[in-house]
N, C-alpha and C positions, 0 to 999 in steps of 0.2 A: 504494500500500500504506500502510495507516494506521500510526501510530507504535506503537499497541498491538499490531498484528499483527507488526510488525518485532521488537518486544521479546519477544513470545512465541516467535518463531522463534529468537532468540538464546538465550533461556532453554532452549528445547528442545535446541538444539545443545550447550549446556553440560551439560544434565541427562543426556545420553548416549543420546538416541533412544528413550526409553520413553514419549513422548507424554503426559506428565503434565498438560499444560495445553492440549492440542489433541486433536481427534478422531483416532482411529487411521485412517490412510489405507487405501484398498482394497488396496494392494500388500502390506500387512503383516498382512492377515487370515489366520486359521489354520482348518484343517478340524477336524472333530470328533475326530480321532485325537489331536491335541495335548491336548485337554481330557480325553479318556479316560485317557491315560497319567498326566496330572497329578493327576486326582482319584483314580484307583486308587492312585497312589503316596502321595498326601497322606493318604488316609483308610484305607489298609491300612498303617498306620504306627505311630509311637511311641505315640500316645495309646491305640491299641487294646490294647497290652500292659498299660496301666494300667486302662482302663475295664472291660474284661472281668472281671478279678479284683475290681474295686471293686463290681461288681454283686453278686458273691457275698458280699462283706462287708456289703452292704445287705440280705441275706436274701431275694433274689428267688426266686420259684418257677419251675418249668419253663415253665408256661404264660405267666406274666408276661414272661419273657425272650424266648422264641421267637416268640410271637404279638405281643407288645408291640413288639419290635424290627421285625417285619415291617411293621406299620402305621406306626409312627413314622418309619421311614426312607422309606416311600412318600410321606408328607406332606412330608418334607424335599426329596425329588426334585421334587415338584410345585411347591414354593415356588421352587426354583432355576429350573425351566423357565419357569413362567408369570409370575413376577415379575422375578427378577434378570436372566435372559438376555433376556427380552422387552424390558426397558428398556435394557439394555446395548447391544443391537444398533441401537436407535433413536438413541441419543445418542453412543455410543462414547467416553465420558468416564470418568475414574476417579471413584470415590465422592467423593473429596476435592474435586475441581474442580467436580463436579456440585453438591455441597452448598454450595460457595462461591458459586455462582450464585444459590442460593436463600436462603442464610443471611446472606451477607456475610462479608467477610474476617475481621473481628474475632471474630465468633461461631464460625466454623468452625475458627479456630485452636485454640480450647480443645477442640473435639471431636477434631480431628486429634491433638492431644497426648495426650488420654485414650485414643483408639483405638490410637495407636502404642504407648503404654506397655502397654496390656492385651494387645496382640498379642505384645509382647516377653516378657511374663510367660508366655504360653502357649508360646511358642518355648522359653523357659527350662525349662519342664517337660519338653519333649522332649529338651533337652540332658541333663537329669537322667536320663531314660530311657536314652539312649545310654551315659551314664557308668556305669550299673549293669552294663552288659555289658563295657565296656573295663576296668573295675576287677577283673574276675574273676581274670585271670592274676596280679594284684598282691595277691591275697588281701585286697582292700579291704573294710572293714566296710560292709555295705549299710544305707541309711537305713530307718528304721521308719516305720509309718503316722503316728506321732505326732511324728516329728522335724521340726524347723524349721530349725535351724542346720547347717552343714557338720560332719561327724563326724570328719574326718581331713584331713591335709595332702595325702594321695594323692588324695582326692576333689576338692579344690580344683584341683590341677594338671591332673587328667584333664578336669574340666569346662571349664577355660580353654582347653585344647588343642582340644577338640571344638568349643567355641563359636567359636574363631578360624577353624577350617576351614569350618564351616557358614556363617559370616558372609561369607567370601570368595566362596563359591559363590553365595550369594544376591545379593551386590553386583554380580555380573557381568550381572545383568539377567534378564528374563523368559525369553528363549531358553535361557539356561543352566539356569534353574530347571526348565523343562519337559524339557529333555534329561536332566537328572539324574533326574527323576521317571520318565521313560520307560525309562531304563536300569535303575533299581533296582526298580521296581514289580513286574515279573514274578518276580524273585528273592524279594521279600518275600512276595508272595501265595503262592508255592509253599511258602515256609517256614512260613507260618501253617497252610496245609493239612497239611503234613507234621507239624507240632507237634500239630495237632488229632488226627490219626490215631494218633500215638504215645501221646497222652494217653488216647485210647479204649482202647488196649491196656493201658496202665498202670493204668487204672481197672477193668479186667476187664469191659468193655462188649461184649456180643455181640449185643444186640438193641436195638430202639428203646425198649422199656420200661426197659431198664437205663440208657440214655442219659437218659430222662425222669426217672428216679429220682435222678440226680445232684443235682438241685435239689428234686425232690419237690414238696411243697406250700409250700416256702419255709421259712425259719427266722428266728429272732430275729437282728437285726443285730449285728455285732461291736461290742465296746466302742468308744464314740466315733463310731459310724456311724449314719446315719438309715435307717429301714426303708423299702424301696421296694416298691410294689405294681404292678399292671398299668398303672395310669394314670401312675404315676411313670415307668415305662419308656417308654410311648408318647410322653408329652409331653417327657420329657428327651431322647429320641433325635431327636425332631422339632426341638427347639430347641438341640441340642448345637452346631449351627453356625448359630444364629439370627443372629449378627452377619454371617455370610457371605451368607445368602439373604434373609430378610425385613429384615435390617439393611443389605442392599445392598453390603456390602464387596466382593463378587465382581463388581460392575460393573467393577472394575479388572481382572478376569480375562477376563470374557466380552465386554469391549469389543473383544477381538481375534477374536471368533467371526464366521464368515461369516454364519451364520443362528442364530436363537434356538433351533432344535432342538438345538444343541450343549449346551443345558442338560440334555438327557437323559443326557449323559455322566456326570453326577453319580451316576447309578445304579450305576456301576462302583465308586465310592467307598463308597456306602451299603450295597450288598449284598455286595460282596467284603470291604470294610473294616468297616463298622459292623454287619454281620450275621455273616458267616462268621468274621471275625477276632476280633470280640468274644467270640463263643461259644467259639472255639478257645482264646483267652487265658484265658477263665473256666475251661475244662477243665484248662489247665496249673496254675492256682491250686488247682483241686480236687484234683489229684494232690499238690501240696505240702501241702495241709491234712491229708493222711493221714500225713505224715512225723512222726517223733518230735519234731523241732524245733518244728513248728507246733502239735502237741498240747501241748507244754510251755507255749507262749505262751497257748493257750486255757485250759489248766488254771490258769494264774496270773491269769486275767481280763484278758489283753492280746490285742490284735489281732495276728495274725501279719503280718510285713512283706510288702509287695507290691513286689518288686524284679524287674522284667522280665528282666534279664540272667540271673540264676540260674534263673528259671523256664524260660526258653528253653533254657539250657544243659543243664538236667536232662532235657529232652525230646529235643533233637536235637544236643547237643554244640556243637562249634565253629561249625557251621552256624547254630545258634541265636544264639550270641554275635554273629556277623557280622550276622545279620538284625536284631537289636535295635539295633545301631549304625546300620545303614542306615535302619531304620524311624524312628529319631529324626531323622535328616537329612531324610528326605522330608517330614516334617511341619514341621520347623523352617525349612527353606529357603523355601517359599512364604509362611510366616507372617512371617518376618523381611523378606521382599520386600514384603509388604503394609505392615508397620510402617515400612519405609523410605519407601514412597510417602506415608504419613501425615506423616512428618517432612519429606519433600521438599515437600509442599504448604505447610508453614509457612515453609520457607526455600527458595523455588523456584530461586534463583540458585546454590545449592550442588548439586554433581553428585549424581545418584542413587547413584553408587558410594559416596560418603562418608557420605551420610545412612543408607544401608543398613549400612555398617560401624558407625555410631553405634547403630543399632537392634540389630545383632548383639552389640555390647558390653553394651547394657542387658540383652539376653536372656541373655547368658553370666553376668552378675552374678545375675540371677534364678535361673538354673540351679544356682547354688551352694546355694540354699535349697530343700531337698527338699519343703517344705510345698506348693509350687505343684503338684507332681506327685501327692503323696500325698492331697491334698484336691481332686483334679481334678474330681470330679462337682459339688461345690459351686462351685468357681471358674468352671467353664464356664457354669453356670447364672447366676452373677452377671454375667459379662462380656457374655453374651447379653442379659440383662435391661437392662443399662445402655445398650448400643449399638443394639439392635434398633429401639427407637422412632424413632431418627433415620432409619432406612430407611423408616419409614411416611411421613415427610415427603416423600421422593422418590416413593414409590408413589402416595400420595393426590394429589399434585400432577400426576403424569404421567397418571393415569387420570381424574381428576375436576376438573381446573382449569377446563375450559370449562363444565361443569355447575354448578360452584360460582361461576362468574363472577369468578375471580381471575386475576391476572397471573402467568404462568409465569416462573420465574427472576427473581423480583421484585427481589432485591438487585442483580442485574446491570442490570435495566431501570431501576430507580429510582436506581441508583448510590449505594447505601447500604452501610455497613460492618457493620450489625448489624440483623438482622430479628427484632424482638421477638416476632413471632408464633411463630417456631420455638422460641425459648427458653421462652416461656410454655407452649406445648403439651407440650414435653418435661418441664419441671419439674413441671407439675401431674400428668401421667400417672405420672411416676416417683415423685413424693411420695405419691400416693394408694395405689398398689399396693405400694410398698416398705413403707409403714406397715401395710397389710393383712398382708403377709408376716411382718413382725416381730411385730405385735400378736397375730395369730391363728395364728402358727407355720405359715404356708402356704409350701410349697416354692416357691422363686422361679420355677422353670420354669412353674408353674401360672399365674402372673400375667403372664408375658411377653406372651402374645397379647392379653389385655385391655388391657395398658399400650400395646401397639403400636397397637391399634385406636383407643383413646381419643386417643392422640397424633396420629394421622392426622386424626381428625374435628376435634379442637380446632384443629389447624393450619389447616384449611379455614375454620373459624368465625372464628378470630382474623384470618386473612388477609383475609377478606371485610370484616371490621369496619375494620381498619387501612388497607386499600387503597381505601376508599370514595372518597376524594378523587381517585384516579387512574383508577378504572374508568370 
């Protein structure tokens, strides 16, 4: 047994058995039901209570929302099945270790740090969501769409307590995360369905045409929000999880799958969560917009607040409050777990438990600031745009390295710490399309796919050029 293999086994034992630096063994593989529960739980969850209402604030029409989400979510499922799951079951490595083999230790350290922090911010937004429900019995002032800083001591205390509990669950590892999701997801899905039915009654909807007319032909966006049309909805819903599928983050999840067909389990998350739940949450907000409080905000030229706790409480009472709390957990748990893996890749000799606790602490601090949740549409587009092109490196190498005549896992083979082909490919693609987005006011989700494709192509070109002496 080599010294390297011995060291990896020692690291694996210290890390707590999550196989961060070794392929997942056959004995630890899981069937499709584990992924069904996890994805249904993660995506019929806290983000849905925010995103559904935020679509209304962006002035979407009925056709844009219903048909746009149908198409966009299908594209997301196909991305998971034929890219992420396909590669995951071939290599059975985490995203972070796979990138290390390609990029080199020094380069991937920067990526892992950025990835972990961005995931922490997303998890923080979900802690914010849960806090809006826990704060109801304490008559806590709810954050507004324009709020950035904590608005009360009660808010701070509640966020810290929720963050601590979520972090401990995530730190116990993948099995605990999936068990929590499997237990909570049926309850949450039922609550979304019940809330949607109650909202139909509260809106006096008795036919499909009444339902269609909630959004009608769309409206002007609320103050401070951007207008969304059909293509905004399609592209945004496709790339809402860009970092997870085309960005390959969920290699860390599907490495446990017996077969690539487990990737189809993501449809449970997309069509229960990103379809039914988004629309149900949007209807909850539509009910609130008819209230005197919301009309007062609108008459004053302000956007009414989007606070999931009160919206769910208004529809289904205590059941709604409990649902929002659990929904925040089921999104934050796997997100903090992913962030912990990113940090663990930087400091592999520190146990997974403690790096996940660190990730949870960062997420809790982020949760204190409502802006991450209130500007979720923009934030999700940004983090997908930043991280997704790195996934193109893995995808293009996996499918095209022989045709391009390049060495697979070049950093590992050449024993280098820094693969400049990766950095150049990402920096050029990021720079060009971020400039286009800013200069011409193009929504970031629209340039995510072009940036991803360009990054992958440039990686092959630069790799061919720089590897010439070894090929």
